C-alpha positions as CSV (number, residue, x, y, z in Angstrom):
1,M,0.0,8.9,3.0
2,R,3.0,6.7,3.8
3,I,3.0,3.7,6.1
4,F,5.5,5.6,8.3
5,D,2.9,8.3,8.9
6,M,0.2,5.7,9.8
7,K,2.5,4.2,12.5
8,K,2.3,7.5,14.4
9,K,-1.5,7.3,14.6
10,E,-3.5,5.7,17.5
11,V,-6.3,3.3,16.6
12,I,-9.6,3.8,18.4
13,N,-12.7,1.6,18.1
14,V,-15.8,3.8,17.7
15,C,-18.2,1.0,19.0
16,D,-16.8,1.0,22.5
17,C,-14.3,3.9,22.5
18,K,-11.5,1.5,23.3
19,R,-8.0,2.6,22.5
20,L,-6.4,-0.4,20.6
21,G,-2.9,1.1,20.3
22,F,-0.8,2.4,17.5
23,V,-0.4,0.9,14.0
24,G,2.5,-1.5,14.0
25,D,2.3,-2.7,10.4
26,V,0.1,-3.0,7.4
27,E,-0.8,-5.9,5.1
28,F,-1.3,-5.1,1.4
29,D,-2.3,-6.9,-1.8
30,P,0.8,-6.9,-4.0
31,A,-1.2,-7.5,-7.1
32,G,-3.5,-4.4,-6.6
33,G,-1.2,-2.4,-4.4
34,C,-4.0,-1.7,-1.9
35,I,-3.9,-2.0,1.9
36,T,-5.9,-4.9,3.1
37,H,-5.3,-4.9,6.9
38,L,-3.9,-2.7,9.7
39,I,-1.9,-4.6,12.3
40,V,-2.0,-3.2,15.8
41,P,0.1,-4.9,18.5
42,G,-1.9,-5.7,21.6
43,P,-1.1,-5.2,25.2
44,G,2.2,-6.7,26.4
45,C,2.5,-9.9,28.3
46,L,3.7,-9.5,31.9
47,A,4.4,-5.8,31.5
48,G,5.9,-6.3,28.0
49,I,8.8,-8.3,29.3
50,F,7.9,-11.4,27.3
51,G,6.6,-9.8,24.1
52,R,3.0,-9.6,23.0
53,E,0.1,-11.9,23.9
54,K,-2.1,-10.9,20.9
55,E,-2.4,-8.4,18.1
56,Y,-5.3,-6.9,16.3
57,V,-5.5,-7.5,12.5
58,I,-8.1,-5.0,11.4
59,P,-9.6,-5.2,7.8
60,F,-9.1,-1.9,6.1
61,C,-12.8,-1.9,5.2
62,D,-13.5,-1.3,8.9
63,V,-11.5,1.9,8.9
64,K,-14.1,4.7,9.1
65,Q,-11.8,7.8,9.3
66,I,-8.2,8.7,9.3
67,G,-7.4,11.9,11.0
68,K,-4.3,13.9,11.9
69,D,-3.6,11.9,15.1
70,I,-6.0,9.0,15.2
71,I,-7.6,6.3,13.0
72,L,-11.2,5.5,13.8
73,V,-12.3,1.9,13.2
74,E,-15.7,0.2,13.7
75,I,-15.4,-3.3,15.1
76,R,-18.4,-4.9,16.8
77,E,-16.5,-7.8,18.3
78,L,-12.8,-7.4,19.1
79,K,-12.5,-11.2,19.2
80,D,-13.1,-11.2,15.5
81,V,-9.8,-9.3,14.9
82,E,-7.6,-10.7,17.7
83,K,-4.9,-13.1,16.7
84,V,-2.7,-14.9,19.3
85,C,1.0,-14.2,18.8
86,P,3.2,-17.2,18.7
87,I,5.4,-17.7,21.8
88,L,9.1,-17.7,21.1
């Protein structure tokens, strides 16, 4: 699977059935060549006009299943994977 294909998939948390959004990017370990995190942009700030308020950085070990259209992740506390985006 290519990163481009992952960007078309929606990420859903199986713990609370919350739709987190679509994969925006991935982090990987250059030494091993393995994906370490999925990055999902969070909801927009003021209707998306001023960018993003936060993003979800999801460890790849929390990915439970990758399907045709969605990626299922298991995250008990969303606060653990939320990162505040810097304001420009």
